[in-house]
LUMVO-417661 format. One line per 3 residues: for each residue x, z, y of C-alpha. Coordinates in nm, 4 decimals. Layout:
<pts>
X:Z:Y | ...
</pts>
This chain:
<pts>
-3.5856:-5.2962:1.7948 | -3.1738:-5.1641:1.8687 | -2.9216:-5.1925:1.5808
-2.6785:-4.9895:1.5088 | -2.4357:-5.1566:1.7788 | -2.6378:-5.1256:2.0240
-2.6035:-4.7630:2.0713 | -2.3073:-4.6609:2.3020 | -2.3031:-4.3189:2.1117
-2.2187:-4.5203:1.7284 | -1.9685:-4.7882:1.9272 | -1.7576:-4.4801:2.0935
-1.7801:-4.3048:1.7537 | -1.6693:-4.5971:1.5129 | -1.3442:-4.6297:1.8159
-1.2268:-4.2922:1.7409 | -1.2476:-4.3252:1.4008 | -1.0320:-4.6794:1.3898
-0.7617:-4.4753:1.7060 | -0.7511:-4.2100:1.4280 | -0.6808:-4.4113:1.1345
-0.4094:-4.5798:1.3240 | -0.2359:-4.2757:1.3502 | -0.2672:-4.1579:1.0543
-0.0515:-4.4274:0.9050 | 0.2156:-4.2836:0.7150 | 0.5985:-4.3289:0.8553
0.7195:-4.4657:0.5510 | 0.5282:-4.7198:0.6545 | 0.5940:-4.8023:1.0384
0.9681:-4.7704:0.9500 | 0.8904:-5.0109:0.6468 | 0.6771:-5.2227:0.9051
0.9575:-5.2942:1.1353 | 1.2949:-5.3158:0.9250 | 1.0521:-5.5920:0.7391
1.0213:-5.7607:1.0926 | 1.4130:-5.7215:1.1686 | 1.4889:-5.9832:0.9253
1.2649:-6.1889:1.1215 | 1.6118:-6.3762:1.2695 | 1.8296:-6.2673:0.9767
1.8717:-6.7019:0.9384 | 1.9980:-6.6927:1.3532 | 2.3458:-6.6957:1.4499
2.3826:-6.4582:1.6490 | 2.6643:-6.5326:1.9527 | 2.8733:-6.2316:2.1036
2.8981:-6.1730:2.4640 | 3.2571:-6.2519:2.5898 | 3.2651:-6.2496:2.9185
3.1072:-6.0510:3.1565 | 3.1339:-6.1080:3.5257 | 3.0091:-5.7118:3.5863
3.2726:-5.5726:3.3349 | 3.5980:-5.6678:3.5466 | 3.8180:-5.3634:3.6430
3.7951:-5.2010:3.8870 | 4.0105:-5.3237:4.1646 | 4.0861:-5.7419:4.0452
3.8233:-5.8510:4.3610 | 3.8711:-5.8135:4.7403 | 3.5019:-5.8108:4.7536
3.1757:-5.7898:4.5431 | 3.0677:-6.0570:4.3578 | 2.7472:-6.2477:4.4832
2.6957:-6.3847:4.1373 | 2.7173:-6.2627:3.7692 | 2.8708:-6.4634:3.5293
2.8211:-6.4211:3.1746 | 2.9198:-6.6137:2.8639 | 2.7874:-6.5655:2.4937
3.0079:-6.7808:2.2095 | 2.8842:-6.8355:1.8516 | 3.0946:-7.0712:1.5970
2.8673:-7.3780:1.7132 | 2.7963:-7.2968:2.0433 | 2.9017:-7.1314:2.3868
2.5771:-7.0081:2.6131 | 2.7374:-6.9677:2.9771 | 2.4979:-6.8069:3.2617
2.4702:-6.6866:3.5888 | 2.2312:-6.4938:3.7946 | 2.1589:-6.5258:4.1057
1.8976:-6.3852:4.3390 | 1.6075:-6.5282:4.2441 | 1.7209:-6.7114:3.8628
1.9265:-6.6767:3.5265 | 2.1217:-7.0493:3.5243 | 2.2824:-7.1736:3.2245
2.4311:-7.4519:2.9964 | 2.5172:-7.4978:2.6618 | 2.8404:-7.6205:2.4925
2.8191:-7.8411:2.3719 | 2.5211:-8.0028:2.5606 | 2.2437:-8.0943:2.4073
1.8554:-8.0735:2.4806 | 1.6583:-7.7517:2.3147 | 1.4356:-7.4578:2.3943
1.5392:-7.1306:2.4819 | 1.3428:-6.8366:2.4915 | 1.4066:-6.4902:2.6966
1.2952:-6.1826:2.4991 | 1.2930:-5.8372:2.6847 | 1.2458:-5.5498:2.4985
0.9933:-5.4736:2.6378 | 0.7688:-5.7382:2.4190 | 0.8081:-6.0172:2.6838
0.8741:-6.3523:2.5744 | 0.9564:-6.6486:2.8175 | 1.0189:-6.9735:2.6914
1.2376:-7.2779:2.9033 | 1.3444:-7.5789:2.8241 | 1.7361:-7.7016:2.8070
1.7635:-8.0348:2.9237 | 1.9960:-8.3238:2.7403 | 2.3284:-8.1825:2.9325
2.2313:-7.9117:2.8168 | 2.1585:-7.6926:3.1572 | 1.8445:-7.4629:3.1656
1.7082:-7.2265:3.4780 | 1.4886:-6.9247:3.4299 | 1.3191:-6.7802:3.6341
1.1556:-6.4677:3.7268 | 1.5032:-6.3207:3.5697 | 1.4740:-6.1409:3.3474
1.4770:-5.7420:3.4038 | 1.6482:-5.5085:3.1860 | 1.8138:-5.5352:2.8247
1.6777:-5.9331:2.7298 | 1.8063:-6.1125:2.4781 | 1.8160:-6.5738:2.4170
1.6697:-6.7223:2.1452 | 1.8638:-7.0774:2.1358 | 1.6739:-7.3501:1.9072
1.8421:-7.7378:1.8834 | 1.7295:-8.0205:1.7050 | 2.0307:-8.0395:1.5600
2.2766:-7.6821:1.4879 | 2.1896:-7.3438:1.3940 | 1.9261:-7.1018:1.5978
2.1432:-6.9091:1.8066 | 2.0751:-6.5330:1.9011 | 2.2889:-6.4099:2.1707
2.3203:-5.9720:2.2310 | 2.1132:-5.7647:2.3646 | 2.2367:-5.7506:2.7295
2.1283:-5.5082:3.0369 | 2.1363:-5.6803:3.4269
</pts>
């Protein structure tokens, strides 16, 4: 005896119905969901990009820099990063152990450990737009501005 689910036709019909139902979600509900999700970081402190070596005026260097340095500053912490050929190296000040999430615009999230001296290494380097999210046992959660490499 075969069941309803043993038929490929029934399975494909149910799948098509599910896809169609997803397409029929009203835009106002999609917008409301996106707006609600945006609030999940409302309690985080934002760290603004205070320095980016890629933004130096032309003519200030004799040659192209091999490293790109960026500094993000919030009222509680400074996050300094250097982009090398194969890694994103960084340190937080004041130094403290913690966890750093590297969030990329495409949804990829990588977690790295921050040691007691505040140092961290992200391998491989994030590509495209990314932001850093720092969590420490003491102090608020800190989010950097979205940055493009």
